[in-house]
N, C-alpha and C positions, 0 to 999 in steps of 0.2 A: 492699697485695697482695691481690688477690681470689682466694681459694682456696676452692673448694667441694669437699666430700667426700661420697661416698655414706654413708648412715647407716641404722641400724636404727631404724625409727620408734617401736617400743615403748619402747626405751631413751631415745630423744630426748624423747618426750612425758612419760615418767616424770620425767626430769631437769628438764624445763621446769616441770612442776607443782611440783616441790620448790623450784625457784628462785623461782617466782612467789609461792608461798605465804609463805615467809619468816616473819619475826616480825611481830607486830602493829605497825602504824605504819611499814611498810616505806617507804623513800625512793623517790620517783619522779623521773623526769627527762623533759623535753619535747624530743623529737627531731623536727626538721623533715625528714621523709622525702620530701616533695615541696615545692619552694619556689616555683616559677613555672610553673604549668600552666594551660591553658585548661579542661581537663576531666580527670576521673579516673573509673575504673571500680571499683566496689566489689562484693565478693561474699562470701558466707558460707554455711556449711552450714545455718544457721538463718535465718529471716526477719530482714531488717535492721530495726533499731529506731533511728530518728532522734530526737534530742533537740535542743531549742533551747539557746541559750547559758546559760539558767537551769536546764537539766536537765529541762524539761517535755517530755513526749512529743509529737511531731508526727504528725498524722493523715496518714500516707502509706502507700499500698499498693504498696510497692516490691518485695515478695517477697525472694528471696535474692540478687538482683543489681540494681544501680542505677548510673546515671551521675550525677555531680555536676559542674556546669560553672559557670564565672564568667559572670554575666549582669547587666547594668545596675548595676554597682557592688556587687552582692551575689552570692548563689548560687541555683541552681535544681537541684532533684532531678527529673530528667526534664524535664517542662515546668512544674513547679510552683515558683514562687519561695519561698524559705525564709529570707530574711534574710541576714545577713552571716556567721553562724557556725552550724554544726551539729556535733553530736557523735554518736558511735556507741559503744555499750558492748556487747561480744560477750556473748551469752547462754550460749554454750557454748565452741566453739572460737574461735580468733582470726579477725580480719577480714583480707581480702586487698584491697590497693590496687594496681590495675593488675597483678594476678597475684602480688604479693608479700605473704605473710602476716605480720601484725604482732600481737604479744601486747598486751594492755592496751587502753586507750581510744584512739579515733581522733577527732581534732578537725579539721574543715575550715573554713578561714577565707578570706574574700575578701581579695585582695591588690591593690595598685595596678596599673593598666594592664590591667584586665579579666583578671586572673589569680587563681589561688587557691593556697593552701599547705595541706599536710596535715601535722599534728603528731601524733606517737605519744606518748601519755602512758604510760610504762612503768616498772616497777620497775627500780631501778638495777642490781641483780644480774642480772636477766634481760637488760637492755640490754648489760651487759658480756659476757654469754655470747654475744650476737649480734655483738659487735665483734671479739672475740679471733680467731675463725677467719677473719675477713676481713682481719686484719692479719698473722697468721702462720699457716702450715699446721698444721692440727690433728694431723698425723702427727709433728710435732716432739716433743722431750722435754717431759714435763709441767712441768718446772721452768721452761722458757722460757714455756710457756703461763701459768703462775702469775705470772711477772714481768710478762708482757704484761697480765694481768688487773689487777694492782695499778696499772700505769701507765694503762690505759684508764679505770679507776674514778677515779683521781686527776685525770686530765685532764678527764673529764666533770664531776666535782664542782667543779673549779676554775672552769670556764665557768659552771656553774649559780650560783655565788656572785655573779656580776656580771650576771646576766640578768634581775633583777627589773624588771618593767615592759615586758619584751620578749615577743614572741609565742612564742618558744621558747628553749631553753637551748643547743642544739647542733645542728649539721647532721649529715646522714647520709653525706656524701661525704668524700673523702680530704683536703679542706681542713681538716676536723676529724678525725673517725675514721670509717672505713668501717663501715656498719651496714645490714643488710638483713633485719631482723626475724628470723623463724624459719627463713628459708631456709638459713642457715649453721649452725644448731645442731648440736652434736656432743657425744656423751657424754663424751669425754676432756676437752674444753674445759669442760664443765659441772662436772666433778670439780675442775678447776683453779680455777674460780670459787667453788665451794662451799668449798674448802679455804682460800681467801683472803678469805672473805666479810667485807666491811666494811673491808678493809685498804687503806690509801693510803700514798703516799710523802710524808713531811713533812720540812721544813727549819726548824729553830727554831720548831717548833710550828705552822707554817702549811703548807698544801698546796704541794708543790714543783712546779716546771715540769716536768711529766712528758712530755717530748718524746722522740720515737724515730724511727728511720728504718731502711731495709732493710739497706743495706750501706755501710760507711764506707771501704772500700778500705785498711784497715790502721791508720787513725788517725781519731779523731773530731775535730770542730771545736769551737772556742770559740763560745759563744752570741753574744758581742759581735761576732764577725766575720760573723755572719749577720744578727742582728736589731738590733745596736747596743746591746744591754743585756747587762751582765756579771752572771753568777751564780757564786758560789764553787764550786758543785757541777756546773756545766756548762762545764768546761774540757776542752781537748784531751787525749786519752789514746791510747796505743797499744792496738790491739785486734786480736787474732788472729781471723780469720773462717773459718767453714766454709761454703764456697760450694755444694757439691753440684752441682746442675744449673744454677745461676745463673752466667752469664758475668760475669767481673769487669769487663770493658770493654764499651763500646758506641760506636757511630758513628751519625751522623744527618746527612742532607743536606737543606737547605732552599733553595728558590729565593729570590733576593733580593726579588722582588716579593711573595712570600708572607710573608717575614719582615717587610717594611714594613707589610703589611696587619695582621699580628698585633700589631706594636708600636703602631700607631695605635689599634687596638681596645683596647689596654691603657692608652691615655691619653698616649702619647708623641707630641707634636705636631711634625710636620715635613711638608714636601712634597718630592716628588721621590723618587729611588731611594736605597736603602741601598748605599753603595759599599764599606764595610769594617766589620768587627766585630772588636774586640780587647779583651783584658783591660787595664783601667786600674789595677787594684790587686789584689794577691794576698795571701791570708792566709799564715801560716807553714806551714800544711798543704798549700799549693798550690791551694786553692780560690779561685775568683774572687769577690772582694768587690764590685768595681765593673766594669761592662762599658761600654766606649765604642763607640757606634754612630756611624759617620761617614755623613753624608747630604749632599745638595746644599746644605743650609742650614748646614752645619757639624756639629760633633760633638754628640752627646747622650749623657749618662751616666746609668746607672741601677744599682741594686743587683743583684748577681748573682742573688739569689733572685727578684727581680722580673722580670728578663730570662727566667729559666727558666720562671716561671709564665706569662709572656706568650707565649712560643714554644710551651709545652706541657710540663708536668713528666713526662709519659709518653714524650716524645720526647727532651728534654734531661734526662737522668735525674739529673744532679747538677750542681754548679757546679765540679767538678774536671774541666775539659776544655780542649782546645786548639781553635783555629779556623783554618781555612785556606780560601782561595778555591777554589772547585771549579765549573767550568763557569759557569753564570749564577747561581750562588749560593754557598753556604758549606758546608763540611764540619766537623762537630763530632766530636771523638774524646775520649771521657771514661772516667772510672773511678768506680765506685760508684753508689749509688742513694739519693736522698733528700738532705736538707739536711745530714746528717752530725753533728747535735748530739744529745747524750743517748745513749740506748740504741741500739746497733747490733744489729739483730735476728740477723744472721748471726754476730756476735760472741757474743751470748748463747747461740746454739746451740752454738758451739764450747766455751764454758764449761760448759754442761750436759753435753756429751759427756765433759768432764773431771770429771764428778760434782759440779759446783758446784750448790748449791741456789739457789732464786730470790732469797733475801735476799742471798746472796753476789754474785749477778749484779747486783742493783740497787745494792749498795754499791760495786761496781767502777765502774759507769758514772755513779753519782751520789754521789761521796764526800762524807761529812758529813751525808747524809740518813739517815732512819730509817723503817722500816715501822711504822705504827701504825694504830689504828682511826680511822675518819673522825669518830667522835663525840668524839674527843679533840683535834681540830685547831681552831685559831682561824680565824675568818672573815676573809677578806681580799678586798676588792672591787676591787683594782687590776687594770688590764688585763693579761691573760695572753698568753703567746705562743700564737698559734693557727695559725701556718703549719706545714704539713706539708712 
């Protein structure tokens, strides 16, 4: 959920400094804020200082603005080749990449296909403060914001545990957690992050699968029915939701040829037209586990979450839907938003309205888990659930 709020800059900057300072030896995380671009624009209130991969200063007269582009398998700042990696450390305020300001260090790396990626090296607590208001509205009860902060921190650290040897730990889009640097900072969110500093959700001493979604439609889903893996604390539960301005139902029409194009782009191999779409298998909550797509070459089956991702998760908002032929295409009518597993954000809002604290909220949606400090959990390198 992309939610931006107007804010008082003095309070925001003060909160940011508090978070960024932290304790000595603060943890950092590497966030891929740009993954496949040909060029990015950089800007700062102070002259840009470029460093090579070893931290040595590069002799570049770039001023306060510069463009970095992929060129010949490496990078170029303006017209000057600079190798495959450059770094920038802000001398005062943060750096802006394509107009979005990020705290911490910026690393730009050459990527395959004459592309580049931009990685923000940022303190974990500052990162969490940038995630929470992108995932839930800052105007909600602070106990919801605290619960979201614990989950965002847990999710990020769980991905970092298995990212050794990779260029980054986590992406900045909704496939992982939405993050846009300082653009979403909010004083109330920063208070929620400060009050839960270092706290994570654990199960039997290890980081839990801290998954969440917007609206479950009254009942959450079993993890096994979405990802094929069962977890004792990710089982279906009833969940009262407070919707506010969010409509509980949604509809979407797609032309048959557009659907075929999207499915092929997702790797479903077939020729000819899509003639029908139907649920092949439903979970006990009524969500579609498997979708059957009928084509001129016969039926193709795929997981409900993969079908939703292929068509577009902003269009097919959940896997709890019906499908009917409509004109030259199909009409989807559904309930809820997101995969349905773990925390239901609108359900958490209803609990907070009933005076539940963030620990009670988390215990409700993740039974058997405990809130603890990240320094007390055991490392686990197994593949985590990353689908949103």
